[in-house]
N, C-alpha and C positions, 0 to 999 in steps of 0.2 A: 503493498499500498507505498503509495507517494504522498506527502503533505508537504505543500511548497514553501510552509511555514514552518523553520527552521527556531525553536526558543533553548533559552539556559535552561535545563533539565534531561531537554530530550535528549534521548539515545539511536545512534543513525548511524546506520551499514553505509557505506560505500566509500568513509573519508581514507578508511586505511584499508586495506586489503584483505589483510584476514583476523581483524579484531570490528566491535565495537566499540562507541564513542563516546562518552557521556560528553553535549556540548554546556562549556563553561561560558560564553559568549558571541556574540554574532555582530559585527560593528562593520559595516556601509565604506570601502577604504578605494577612493573612484570608480573607475567600474566597478568593482569585485566586492567582493565580503571576504569580510577575514575572519576565519573563525579559528576560534579554541576551545581545545576539547583535552578531555583527560582519556586516555585507554581505557576501555575497564578494565583488561585482563591484565595489561602489561604496569598498568598507573602512568605509562606516558606523558608528558604533556607533550599537547600538537599542537600545531598553529601554521592555517594555511593559507593562505587565499586563494576562492571561490569564483568564477565568472554565475550569472545568475541560469543559465544552463547545470555548470555542475551542481550548485546549490538546488536545483529542483530534481537532481540527480540520483540525492540523497534519499534512504527510505531509511522513514521512522519509525522505529521499531518497541521501543515506547516513549511516551506522551509525557510531559513535562506535570502534568496532570495526572499523572497514576499513583492511587491511596492504596493503603493497604486495611479494606474495608472488607475483603472476603469472607467467605466460610474460614472459621478458624480449626473445626471438625475438618471439611476435607483437607486445606490444606495440611495439616496433619497426617490426614491416613501419604496424602502424596510423598511426605515427605518422610514416611514410615517404612513406605514403598520402597522410594529412594535408598531407604539401607539398608533394608532386606535384600536388593538387588546386586550392591558391590557388599555383604557383609561379610565375605567367603574372601575377601584382600584382607579383612582385620583379625579375624576367627577363623585359624587352621583346621578348628572341627567342627565348623560350620553346621552341617547336617546332622552328626551327634546332638548336637546342643537345642536343634531346631526339631529334634525329633521323637515321642513319647515313649521311641525304646530305650533301654539300655545294653548296650553294645557291652560285649566281654572283649578286654585289653585284649584278646588276642585277632578279635575283629578287624578293630579300629589302626592296628598296626596292620592288619593285610591291607586294606583300604588307603591309610593314609602315609604306608610307608613303604607298600611293594605299588601297588594299583596306579592310584593318582601320577605319580612322580612319574610314570613312563610315559613318553615323547611322543607313542600312539598305542593308546588304548586296546592290547588284541590279547587276548588271553582266554585259556579257561578254568572256570574257580571250581577244584572240585576239592571235595574235606570228608573227612565221618560222618556217618548220619549223626546229625545234634548237632554238630559246629559251627552253626548260622550263617550258611551260605544264603541265607533270603534274605539276611539280618543286610551283611555283607555288600550283596549284589542292587537292595533295595538303598543302603547307604552310597555306593557308587554312584550309582542312577541318580539318586537324591541332588550329591556333589556338584554334578556333570551338567544337572539342571541350573543349578544355580549360580554357575560357574560360565554358561551362557555356551555352553562346548555343543553342548546339542539340544534341538527345541523338541522335536516329538520323541516318544518312547512309542516302535508298533508291536505289538500283541500276536504274534503267527501261528498256527499252529495249522497241519497238517493233516489231515484225516480223513 
């Protein structure tokens, strides 16, 4: 959405190649406009003269009239979803801690020490009866889903 009126407080795209910029000042400068802003990611000060065509080519991402009066419960849900999406990066046993099962130490060791570190996960999980192959498989699949390595799990039956 292009908006020709850029004012202080607006966040725009197009002033810097790979970064949004929060506008601090827009001052007429002869036939051009002097734009001053701060890079949102780099926090770098940007000062650039733009023609009216270049100014109108900027895309306003967020206006200065942006408010924070949204639904706090929806925000909390979104923040929690984001936390869960990246939690495996901070909790090495995330699938274990988010499961309702209590795996035994040898099951956790098999999944997190031997199976997950493999560059390509291709294996045959075989153990004695009652050793917890189903729990190990569930932990492995849950961890792979959380990490975004797999998107779907298909169940195939031949018969």
